[in-house]
Structures are given as structure tokens and as C-alpha cells.
C-alpha positions as CSV (number, residue, x, y, z in Angstrom):
1,M,-3.6,11.4,-10.4
2,E,-6.6,11.0,-7.9
3,V,-7.4,7.8,-8.7
4,L,-4.2,7.0,-6.9
5,L,-4.9,9.1,-4.1
6,V,-7.8,7.9,-3.5
7,M,-5.8,4.5,-3.4
8,G,-3.5,5.6,-0.4
9,V,-7.0,6.3,1.5
10,V,-8.1,2.9,0.8
11,G,-5.0,1.0,1.2
12,T,-4.2,2.7,4.5
13,M,-7.9,2.6,5.7
14,L,-8.5,-1.4,4.6
15,F,-5.0,-2.3,6.7
16,V,-6.7,-0.8,10.0
17,L,-10.4,-2.0,9.5
18,T,-9.4,-5.5,8.3
19,F,-6.6,-6.2,11.0
20,T,-8.8,-4.8,13.7
21,I,-12.1,-6.6,13.1
22,D,-10.3,-10.0,12.2
23,G,-8.0,-9.4,15.4
24,A,-11.4,-9.0,17.4
25,S,-12.7,-12.3,15.8
26,R,-10.2,-14.3,16.2
27,P,-10.0,-17.7,18.4
28,G,-6.6,-17.5,20.9
29,Y,-5.5,-13.8,19.5
30,D,-5.3,-11.2,21.7
31,P,-5.2,-7.8,19.9
32,K,-3.2,-6.0,23.3
33,R,-0.5,-8.8,23.2
34,H,-0.2,-9.8,19.9
35,A,1.5,-8.1,16.8
36,V,-0.7,-7.4,13.8
37,S,1.8,-10.0,11.8
38,A,0.6,-12.9,13.8
39,L,-2.6,-12.8,12.1
40,A,-0.9,-14.0,9.0
41,L,-0.9,-17.4,11.1
42,G,-3.4,-20.0,11.3
43,S,-6.0,-21.2,9.6
44,R,-7.5,-17.8,8.7
45,G,-4.2,-16.3,7.9
46,W,-4.6,-15.4,4.2
47,I,-7.0,-13.0,5.6
48,Q,-4.1,-10.6,6.8
49,T,-1.6,-12.0,4.2
50,T,-4.1,-10.5,2.0
51,N,-4.3,-7.3,3.5
52,F,-0.7,-7.0,3.5
53,L,-0.2,-7.5,0.1
54,V,-3.7,-5.5,-1.6
55,S,-3.1,-2.6,1.4
56,G,0.9,-2.4,0.3
57,S,0.4,-2.4,-3.2
58,L,-2.2,0.5,-2.9
59,V,-0.1,2.5,-0.8
60,T,2.6,2.1,-3.1
61,A,0.4,3.3,-6.1
62,S,-0.4,6.0,-3.6
63,A,3.2,6.9,-3.6
64,V,3.0,7.8,-7.7
65,G,0.1,10.0,-7.2
66,I,1.9,11.6,-4.4
67,Y,5.2,12.0,-6.5
68,Q,2.5,13.8,-9.1
69,S,1.5,16.0,-6.2
70,V,4.7,17.7,-4.8
71,E,7.7,19.1,-5.7
72,S,9.5,16.3,-3.7
73,L,11.4,12.9,-4.9
74,W,12.0,12.0,-1.3
75,M,8.9,11.8,-0.1
76,P,7.2,9.8,-2.4
77,L,10.4,7.6,-2.7
78,L,10.4,7.0,1.0
79,L,6.3,6.4,0.8
80,G,7.0,3.8,-2.5
81,V,9.5,2.1,0.2
82,F,6.6,1.5,2.9
83,G,4.0,0.5,0.6
84,I,6.5,-2.1,-0.9
85,S,7.8,-3.2,2.4
86,M,4.3,-3.9,3.6
87,A,3.5,-6.1,0.6
88,L,6.7,-7.7,1.3
89,S,5.6,-8.4,4.9
90,G,2.6,-10.5,3.3
91,V,5.1,-12.4,1.4
92,W,7.0,-13.3,4.2
93,R,5.3,-14.3,7.5
94,M,6.7,-14.3,10.8
95,D,7.5,-17.6,13.0
96,P,4.4,-18.8,15.6
97,M,5.6,-17.7,18.8
98,R,4.4,-16.0,22.2
99,G,1.4,-18.1,22.1
100,Y,-0.1,-17.4,18.9
101,P,-1.6,-19.5,17.1
102,P,-2.6,-21.5,20.2
103,G,-0.8,-24.0,21.2
104,T,2.4,-22.3,20.5
105,P,5.2,-21.5,23.3
106,E,4.6,-18.3,25.2
107,L,8.3,-17.2,24.6
108,T,10.1,-16.2,21.1
109,P,12.1,-19.6,19.9
110,P,15.5,-19.6,20.3
111,E,16.2,-20.0,16.5
112,T,14.0,-18.4,14.2
113,S,13.4,-19.4,10.2
114,K,14.9,-17.6,7.4
115,T,11.3,-16.4,6.2
116,H,10.6,-14.8,9.8
117,A,14.4,-12.8,9.5
118,R,12.8,-11.3,6.3
119,H,9.8,-10.6,7.6
120,Y,11.7,-8.5,10.5
121,L,13.8,-6.9,7.9
122,A,9.9,-6.0,6.1
123,G,8.7,-4.4,9.0
124,F,12.0,-2.6,10.1
125,A,11.6,-0.8,6.7
126,V,7.6,-0.1,7.2
127,F,8.3,1.3,10.3
128,G,11.5,3.3,9.3
129,S,10.8,4.7,6.0
130,L,7.1,6.2,7.3
131,P,8.3,8.5,9.8
132,A,11.1,9.4,7.5
133,A,8.2,10.2,4.6
134,A,6.6,12.3,7.4
135,V,9.6,14.4,8.2
136,V,10.7,15.1,4.8
137,A,6.5,16.0,4.3
138,G,7.4,18.7,6.8
139,F,9.4,20.5,4.4
140,T,7.2,19.4,1.3
141,L,3.7,20.2,2.0
142,D,2.8,23.7,1.2
143,H,0.8,25.0,4.5
144,P,2.6,25.5,7.9
145,G,-0.3,22.9,9.5
146,W,0.5,20.1,7.1
147,S,4.2,20.8,8.4
148,V,3.7,21.1,12.1
149,Y,1.4,17.7,12.0
150,S,3.8,16.1,9.7
151,W,6.8,16.6,11.9
152,A,4.8,15.7,14.7
153,T,3.7,12.8,13.1
154,G,7.4,11.9,12.5
155,S,8.2,12.6,15.8
156,A,5.3,10.0,17.5
157,L,6.4,7.3,15.2
158,V,10.0,7.6,16.2
159,V,8.9,7.6,20.1
160,L,6.4,4.2,19.5
161,F,9.1,2.8,17.0
162,F,11.2,2.6,20.3
163,A,8.7,1.9,22.8
164,F,7.5,-1.1,20.8
165,G,10.9,-2.2,20.5
166,Y,11.2,-2.3,24.2
167,V,7.5,-4.0,25.0
168,W,8.3,-6.4,22.0
169,E,11.9,-7.3,23.4
170,S,10.3,-8.0,27.1
171,N,7.3,-9.9,25.9
172,S,5.1,-7.4,27.4
173,R,1.6,-8.3,27.0
174,W,1.0,-4.6,26.1
175,A,3.0,-4.9,22.7
176,G,0.3,-5.5,20.4
177,L,-1.2,-2.3,21.6
178,V,1.6,0.0,21.3
179,Q,2.1,-1.4,17.7
180,R,-1.8,-0.6,17.4
181,I,-1.1,2.7,18.1
182,M,1.7,3.2,15.9
183,I,-0.1,2.0,13.3
184,L,-2.9,4.2,13.9
185,V,-1.0,7.2,14.2
186,G,1.0,6.9,10.7
187,W,-1.7,5.4,8.4
188,T,-3.8,7.8,10.0
189,W,-1.4,10.6,8.6
190,L,-1.1,9.2,5.0
191,A,-4.3,8.9,4.8
192,L,-5.1,12.4,5.5
193,V,-2.2,13.6,3.3
194,C,-3.8,11.7,0.1
195,I,-6.9,13.6,1.0
196,H,-5.4,17.3,1.4
197,L,-3.2,16.5,-2.0
198,M,-6.5,15.8,-3.5
């Protein structure tokens, strides 16, 4: 069980560390503007694709460990959906757009591919299942402090999800930053939950 929970810590932290280092060192990529998923494009795209697949698989495994640790079906089930959706985000890449890779038109193309649509749905599942899991965790975890933290995280993720949707649709130069804040809030919560359950 503890090994599975360690996988959750490794998976969440590996994901954040990888996209942070890769995004900061990628020519033509602006972490403040571009989505994390855009790192799966270009000649170095294999790094983020692998990051999605490996981190998503580790998080999915941790959901099994969480299932063995709590008296709840919904919390680990939602976290399983979260992990699987992360992995699927690596299977289906977003389309080039908004200036990345370099030379790509600055706006979203009028028509996008089926692969992009599937990536979009996987992302919706990622950012929908995690706040739901946090809210359920507030009723599941056995300490008042963890309940409050989980509910606060779930609420923050919902607000950030809508904020990201707004800045993304308006093609804001801050879309990448808002997404990264959302990821940091959610992924940190999950890593700390795994540590707590250990």
C-alpha cells in the first residue's frame, strides 16, 4: 500500500518538475502564455508526452493505494479517473496554435483535429475529477484540518478552472500562468494526501 502511495507523490511532483524545467528551457515557448500541453508539440514534444503517460500511470496506481487506505469508493475512483485522464492527455496531443511551435499562427485555428478534441475532453476530465475528489476527501479524511484543506482545495480548483477557461478563450497572455497555478494547487494537495495516508 505504501509503495502505491509513494507513486502518487512521485507522479505529481515529477509532472510539475518536468514541465517546469522543460518549459523554462524550450525555445519559443512562453510558460506564462502557453498551456502545459503545448510542450507535447515540436521536436522535444516526446518529453511532455512521456511526462503525461508516466505521471498519469503513477497517479492511477496511487488511487489503488488510497482505496486501501480510506473508507470511501468515490475518492479513489475520482482520482483514478484523474490519473487515467492525465495519461490520455499524452496519447492525444493538442493542435499547434497560438504561436507555438514557433511559426504557428497566433490564434486558435478555425477548425481543429479529432485528436485535439480528444485531448480537450481528457483535459476536462483531469480538471473536473480532481476538484471533485478533493471535495469528497473533505468528507472522507479523518482529521478536521484535512477536511478543511481538501474543501478549500476543491473550491480553489473550481475557481481556477473557470478562470483558466476565461483567459484561454480570450487568448490571454496569462493563460499558461493561471493553468500552472491550478496545477500546483491540485497536484500539491494530492501529493500531501498520499504522504498523510502513509
